[in-house]
C-alpha positions in Angstrom: 10.3 7.1 10.9 9.2 8.6 7.6 11.7 8.8 4.7 11.8 10.9 1.5 13.1 8.9 -1.5 14.1 10.7 -4.7 15.7 9.5 -8.0 13.1 6.8 -8.5 12.6 5.3 -11.9 9.3 6.7 -13.4 7.9 3.2 -13.8 8.4 2.1 -10.2 5.1 1.5 -8.2 4.2 1.5 -4.5 4.7 -2.3 -4.1 8.2 -2.2 -5.7 9.2 0.7 -3.5 8.0 -1.2 -0.4 9.9 -4.3 -1.5 13.2 -2.3 -1.7 12.8 -1.0 1.9 11.4 -4.2 3.6 14.9 -5.7 3.3 15.8 -3.4 6.1 12.8 -3.9 8.4 9.1 -3.5 8.7 7.5 -1.0 6.4 4.3 0.8 7.5 3.7 2.4 4.1 5.4 3.1 0.8 3.9 5.6 -1.6 5.3 6.9 -5.0 4.2 10.5 -5.7 1.9 10.6 -8.7 1.3 13.7 -10.9 -2.5 14.5 -10.7 -2.7 15.7 -14.3 -0.7 13.0 -16.1 -1.2 10.1 -13.7 2.6 9.3 -13.9 5.2 9.1 -11.3 7.0 12.3 -10.2 10.2 10.3 -9.5 10.0 10.5 -5.7 8.1 9.0 -2.9 7.8 8.4 0.9 8.4 5.3 3.0 7.4 5.0 6.6 9.3 2.4 8.6 8.3 0.9 11.9 11.7 1.3 13.6 13.9 4.3 13.4 17.0 2.1 13.5 15.8 0.2 10.4 15.1 3.5 8.6 18.6 4.8 9.4 20.0 1.5 8.1 18.1 1.9 4.9 19.4 5.5 4.5 23.0 4.3 4.9 22.8 1.4 2.6 20.7 2.9 -0.2 22.5 6.2 -0.6 24.2 6.6 -4.0 22.6 3.3 -5.3 21.0 3.7 -8.8 17.8 2.0 -9.8 17.7 3.8 -13.1 19.6 6.7 -14.6 19.8 8.7 -11.3 21.3 7.8 -7.9 18.8 7.4 -5.1 18.4 10.1 -2.5 17.1 8.7 0.8 16.8 10.9 3.9 14.5 11.6 6.8 11.3 13.3 5.6 10.5 16.8 6.8 7.3 16.8 8.9 5.1 19.4 7.3 1.5 19.6 8.5 -1.2 19.8 5.9 0.3 17.5 3.3 1.9 20.2 1.1 0.5 21.4 -2.2 -0.1 24.9 -3.3 -3.0 26.9 -1.9 -3.9 30.2 -3.6 -3.5 33.1 -1.1 -6.8 34.4 0.2 -8.7 31.1 -0.4 -8.9 29.9 3.2 -7.6 30.1 6.7 -4.0 31.0 6.7 -2.4 30.4 10.1 0.5 32.8 9.4 -1.9 35.8 9.4 -2.9 35.3 13.0 
């Protein structure tokens, strides 16, 4: 199960994010989102856990916990194909047109 995690301190890295979640079960991946222009954290990330029950346990136990100035937001990630990002209209195949 993939989780969206917001409210992360800007100095938190992937390994530290994984460490937080591995207390609840096996972590497949943990990735802090990095701004391409500045190379700094955007304050959110994604964690993929092996078992859905472990992920739900993490959601329940980590909600409203603060690692910095802001409380964490932990919820199931929306499955969006294509990996997000902005694509200028008219610069490629757009599935919605057909």
